[in-house]
N, CA, C and O atoms as CSV, one atom per row, in Angstrom:
chain,resi,resn,atom,element,x,y,z
A,1,UNK,N,N,100.839,150.534,67.027
A,1,UNK,CA,C,102.173,149.992,66.845
A,1,UNK,C,C,102.704,149.351,68.115
A,1,UNK,O,O,103.922,149.291,68.283
A,2,UNK,N,N,101.873,148.876,69.007
A,2,UNK,CA,C,102.309,148.311,70.267
A,2,UNK,C,C,102.689,146.841,70.173
A,2,UNK,O,O,102.564,146.105,71.152
A,3,UNK,N,N,103.145,146.410,69.022
A,3,UNK,CA,C,103.488,144.997,68.825
A,3,UNK,C,C,104.735,144.591,69.599
A,3,UNK,O,O,104.836,143.428,69.990
A,4,UNK,N,N,105.656,145.454,69.831
A,4,UNK,CA,C,106.907,145.125,70.517
A,4,UNK,C,C,106.694,144.608,71.918
A,4,UNK,O,O,107.312,143.623,72.321
A,5,UNK,N,N,105.820,145.269,72.670
A,5,UNK,CA,C,105.563,144.856,74.050
A,5,UNK,C,C,104.847,143.505,74.078
A,5,UNK,O,O,105.165,142.655,74.909
A,6,UNK,N,N,103.883,143.301,73.179
A,6,UNK,CA,C,103.151,142.032,73.128
A,6,UNK,C,C,104.077,140.890,72.717
A,6,UNK,O,O,104.004,139.793,73.270
A,7,UNK,N,N,104.939,141.154,71.750
A,7,UNK,CA,C,105.869,140.111,71.300
A,7,UNK,C,C,106.861,139.765,72.407
A,7,UNK,O,O,107.210,138.598,72.583
A,8,UNK,N,N,107.311,140.760,73.146
A,8,UNK,CA,C,108.241,140.510,74.252
A,8,UNK,C,C,107.577,139.644,75.322
A,8,UNK,O,O,108.212,138.754,75.888
A,9,UNK,N,N,106.307,139.905,75.595
A,9,UNK,CA,C,105.597,139.108,76.591
A,9,UNK,C,C,105.423,137.676,76.098
A,9,UNK,O,O,105.613,136.733,76.866
A,10,UNK,N,N,105.062,137.501,74.820
A,10,UNK,CA,C,104.914,136.158,74.263
A,10,UNK,C,C,106.236,135.402,74.313
A,10,UNK,O,O,106.261,134.212,74.626
A,11,UNK,N,N,107.331,136.085,74.006
A,11,UNK,CA,C,108.649,135.457,74.058
A,11,UNK,C,C,108.986,135.039,75.481
A,11,UNK,O,O,109.529,133.956,75.700
A,12,UNK,N,N,108.667,135.889,76.444
A,12,UNK,CA,C,108.928,135.575,77.848
A,12,UNK,C,C,108.125,134.356,78.288
A,12,UNK,O,O,108.660,133.459,78.940
A,13,UNK,N,N,106.848,134.321,77.935
A,13,UNK,CA,C,105.992,133.198,78.307
A,13,UNK,C,C,106.482,131.919,77.641
A,13,UNK,O,O,106.536,130.869,78.282
A,14,UNK,N,N,106.842,131.995,76.359
A,14,UNK,CA,C,107.332,130.815,75.645
A,14,UNK,C,C,108.612,130.289,76.277
A,14,UNK,O,O,108.787,129.077,76.403
A,15,UNK,N,N,109.496,131.171,76.670
A,15,UNK,CA,C,110.747,130.761,77.302
A,15,UNK,C,C,110.485,130.105,78.651
A,15,UNK,O,O,111.121,129.108,78.993
A,16,UNK,N,N,109.544,130.664,79.423
A,16,UNK,CA,C,109.209,130.064,80.718
A,16,UNK,C,C,108.637,128.660,80.536
A,16,UNK,O,O,108.977,127.748,81.290
A,17,UNK,N,N,107.768,128.484,79.538
A,17,UNK,CA,C,107.190,127.165,79.291
A,17,UNK,C,C,108.242,126.174,78.811
A,17,UNK,O,O,108.201,124.997,79.167
A,18,UNK,N,N,109.168,126.644,78.016
A,18,UNK,CA,C,110.195,125.759,77.466
A,18,UNK,C,C,111.113,125.218,78.558
A,18,UNK,O,O,111.475,124.041,78.544
A,19,UNK,N,N,111.482,126.063,79.488
A,19,UNK,CA,C,112.448,125.654,80.502
A,19,UNK,C,C,111.826,125.294,81.845
A,19,UNK,O,O,112.551,124.997,82.794
A,20,UNK,N,N,110.514,125.314,81.946
A,20,UNK,CA,C,109.832,124.962,83.188
A,20,UNK,C,C,109.738,123.443,83.279
A,20,UNK,O,O,109.285,122.798,82.334
A,21,UNK,N,N,110.154,122.871,84.387
A,21,UNK,CA,C,110.058,121.421,84.572
A,21,UNK,C,C,109.299,121.145,85.864
A,21,UNK,O,O,109.883,121.168,86.947
A,22,UNK,N,N,107.997,120.885,85.752
A,22,UNK,CA,C,107.204,120.634,86.962
A,22,UNK,C,C,107.546,119.282,87.567
A,22,UNK,O,O,108.097,118.410,86.896
A,23,UNK,N,N,107.215,119.118,88.836
A,23,UNK,CA,C,107.409,117.828,89.496
A,23,UNK,C,C,106.448,116.820,88.875
A,23,UNK,O,O,105.247,117.075,88.787
A,24,UNK,N,N,106.968,115.698,88.453
A,24,UNK,CA,C,106.158,114.682,87.807
A,24,UNK,C,C,105.924,113.527,88.765
A,24,UNK,O,O,106.861,113.017,89.379
A,25,UNK,N,N,104.674,113.121,88.886
A,25,UNK,CA,C,104.317,111.981,89.726
A,25,UNK,C,C,104.439,110.732,88.860
A,25,UNK,O,O,103.503,110.362,88.151
A,26,UNK,N,N,105.596,110.088,88.925
A,26,UNK,CA,C,105.860,108.953,88.054
A,26,UNK,C,C,105.015,107.737,88.408
A,26,UNK,O,O,104.702,106.932,87.531
A,27,UNK,N,N,104.642,107.590,89.669
A,27,UNK,CA,C,103.796,106.455,90.029
A,27,UNK,C,C,102.396,106.609,89.444
A,27,UNK,O,O,101.795,105.624,89.016
A,28,UNK,N,N,101.874,107.826,89.420
A,28,UNK,CA,C,100.566,108.062,88.812
A,28,UNK,C,C,100.628,107.826,87.310
A,28,UNK,O,O,99.694,107.281,86.722
A,29,UNK,N,N,101.720,108.234,86.697
A,29,UNK,CA,C,101.895,108.000,85.262
A,29,UNK,C,C,101.972,106.513,84.958
A,29,UNK,O,O,101.396,106.045,83.976
A,30,UNK,N,N,102.678,105.773,85.794
A,30,UNK,CA,C,102.791,104.330,85.603
A,30,UNK,C,C,101.430,103.647,85.741
A,30,UNK,O,O,101.092,102.759,84.958
A,31,UNK,N,N,100.651,104.069,86.746
A,31,UNK,CA,C,99.301,103.510,86.923
A,31,UNK,C,C,98.435,103.791,85.704
A,31,UNK,O,O,97.685,102.923,85.257
A,32,UNK,N,N,98.536,104.996,85.170
A,32,UNK,CA,C,97.720,105.361,84.016
A,32,UNK,C,C,98.113,104.565,82.783
A,32,UNK,O,O,97.251,104.155,82.005
A,33,UNK,N,N,99.407,104.345,82.601
A,33,UNK,CA,C,99.868,103.625,81.421
A,33,UNK,C,C,99.579,102.133,81.501
A,33,UNK,O,O,99.278,101.506,80.486
A,34,UNK,N,N,99.668,101.562,82.692
A,34,UNK,CA,C,99.481,100.121,82.839
A,34,UNK,C,C,98.048,99.742,83.178
A,34,UNK,O,O,97.711,98.558,83.146
A,35,UNK,N,N,97.220,100.677,83.490
A,35,UNK,CA,C,95.842,100.379,83.857
A,35,UNK,C,C,95.754,99.970,85.308
A,35,UNK,O,O,96.757,99.935,86.020
A,36,UNK,N,N,94.557,99.665,85.737
A,36,UNK,CA,C,94.372,99.285,87.138
A,36,UNK,C,C,94.832,97.848,87.341
A,36,UNK,O,O,94.562,96.974,86.518
A,37,UNK,N,N,95.519,97.620,88.433
A,37,UNK,CA,C,96.051,96.289,88.691
A,37,UNK,C,C,95.206,95.512,89.685
A,37,UNK,O,O,95.314,94.289,89.771
A,38,UNK,N,N,94.365,96.214,90.439
A,38,UNK,CA,C,93.561,95.491,91.424
A,38,UNK,C,C,92.223,95.088,90.815
A,38,UNK,O,O,91.615,95.865,90.079
A,39,UNK,N,N,91.764,93.878,91.119
A,39,UNK,CA,C,90.492,93.413,90.564
A,39,UNK,C,C,89.304,94.245,91.028
A,39,UNK,O,O,88.311,94.360,90.309
A,40,UNK,N,N,89.396,94.825,92.221
A,40,UNK,CA,C,88.295,95.629,92.740
A,40,UNK,C,C,88.067,96.873,91.883
A,40,UNK,O,O,86.926,97.267,91.647
A,41,UNK,N,N,89.157,97.490,91.418
A,41,UNK,CA,C,89.021,98.668,90.563
A,41,UNK,C,C,88.402,98.289,89.231
A,41,UNK,O,O,87.599,99.046,88.686
A,42,UNK,N,N,88.759,97.136,88.703
A,42,UNK,CA,C,88.204,96.710,87.424
A,42,UNK,C,C,86.724,96.403,87.534
A,42,UNK,O,O,85.967,96.670,86.600
A,43,UNK,N,N,86.287,95.833,88.687
A,43,UNK,CA,C,84.877,95.507,88.875
A,43,UNK,C,C,84.032,96.754,89.036
A,43,UNK,O,O,82.884,96.778,88.594
A,44,UNK,N,N,84.575,97.796,89.662
A,44,UNK,CA,C,83.786,98.994,89.906
A,44,UNK,C,C,83.623,99.836,88.653
A,44,UNK,O,O,82.708,100.657,88.589
A,45,UNK,N,N,84.479,99.662,87.656
A,45,UNK,CA,C,84.362,100.428,86.421
A,45,UNK,C,C,83.215,99.864,85.590
A,45,UNK,O,O,83.180,98.663,85.322
A,46,UNK,N,N,82.280,100.714,85.182
A,46,UNK,CA,C,81.158,100.203,84.388
A,46,UNK,C,C,81.611,99.791,82.995
A,46,UNK,O,O,82.513,100.399,82.418
A,47,UNK,N,N,80.982,98.765,82.466
A,47,UNK,CA,C,81.306,98.302,81.120
A,47,UNK,C,C,80.470,99.120,80.149
A,47,UNK,O,O,79.312,98.793,79.889
A,48,UNK,N,N,81.050,100.169,79.621
A,48,UNK,CA,C,80.303,101.089,78.771
A,48,UNK,C,C,79.952,100.457,77.430
A,48,UNK,O,O,79.014,100.906,76.771
A,49,UNK,N,N,80.675,99.438,77.015
A,49,UNK,CA,C,80.400,98.814,75.726
A,49,UNK,C,C,79.007,98.194,75.709
A,49,UNK,O,O,78.288,98.305,74.717
A,50,UNK,N,N,78.626,97.544,76.803
A,50,UNK,CA,C,77.292,96.955,76.881
A,50,UNK,C,C,76.225,98.038,76.836
A,50,UNK,O,O,75.219,97.886,76.143
A,51,UNK,N,N,76.430,99.121,77.561
A,51,UNK,CA,C,75.443,100.195,77.609
A,51,UNK,C,C,75.279,100.861,76.251
A,51,UNK,O,O,74.168,101.244,75.887
A,52,UNK,N,N,76.343,101.005,75.506
A,52,UNK,CA,C,76.291,101.686,74.225
A,52,UNK,C,C,75.477,100.925,73.197
A,52,UNK,O,O,74.862,101.535,72.322
A,53,UNK,N,N,75.462,99.611,73.286
A,53,UNK,CA,C,74.816,98.811,72.252
A,53,UNK,C,C,73.475,98.217,72.684
A,53,UNK,O,O,72.852,97.504,71.897
A,54,UNK,N,N,73.016,98.482,73.889
A,54,UNK,CA,C,71.756,97.915,74.351
A,54,UNK,C,C,70.586,98.354,73.473
A,54,UNK,O,O,69.774,97.520,73.073
A,55,UNK,N,N,70.487,99.622,73.171
A,55,UNK,CA,C,69.382,100.116,72.355
A,55,UNK,C,C,69.426,99.526,70.955
A,55,UNK,O,O,68.387,99.178,70.393
A,56,UNK,N,N,70.596,99.413,70.401
A,56,UNK,CA,C,70.731,98.862,69.058
A,56,UNK,C,C,70.347,97.386,69.027
A,56,UNK,O,O,69.723,96.926,68.070
A,57,UNK,N,N,70.717,96.645,70.067
A,57,UNK,CA,C,70.370,95.214,70.113
A,57,UNK,C,C,68.850,95.026,70.132
A,57,UNK,O,O,68.323,94.140,69.459
A,58,UNK,N,N,68.157,95.851,70.896
A,58,UNK,CA,C,66.700,95.767,70.934
A,58,UNK,C,C,66.101,96.050,69.554
A,58,UNK,O,O,65.186,95.359,69.105
A,59,UNK,N,N,66.629,97.066,68.905
A,59,UNK,CA,C,66.107,97.437,67.580
A,59,UNK,C,C,66.407,96.350,66.555
A,59,UNK,O,O,65.548,96.020,65.737
A,60,UNK,N,N,67.607,95.793,66.587
A,60,UNK,CA,C,68.007,94.782,65.607
A,60,UNK,C,C,67.232,93.490,65.792
A,60,UNK,O,O,66.958,92.799,64.810
A,61,UNK,N,N,66.872,93.145,67.016
A,61,UNK,CA,C,66.151,91.892,67.246
A,61,UNK,C,C,64.651,92.046,67.029
A,61,UNK,O,O,63.930,91.049,66.983
A,62,UNK,N,N,64.181,93.259,66.897
A,62,UNK,CA,C,62.768,93.502,66.673
A,62,UNK,C,C,61.976,93.675,67.942
A,62,UNK,O,O,60.761,93.866,67.876
A,63,UNK,N,N,62.612,93.616,69.103
A,63,UNK,CA,C,61.949,93.826,70.400
A,63,UNK,C,C,61.946,95.313,70.717
A,63,UNK,O,O,62.960,95.852,71.160
A,64,UNK,N,N,60.855,95.961,70.502
A,64,UNK,CA,C,60.826,97.403,70.764
A,64,UNK,C,C,60.045,97.655,71.961
A,64,UNK,O,O,59.890,98.807,72.367
């Protein structure tokens, strides 16, 4: 019958999460939402779309 203590702890944790406001890095959020703005960052990111379809292109063209 120890449900009272567990429920009290859950209520305490829920209340802490509800009213907790961590420091938000708005510049990091803005960068994430808008994507990279510098051309160097875009060039260093691999184009995964090409890699994903390379095997399929070989199979579809008959070059195995």
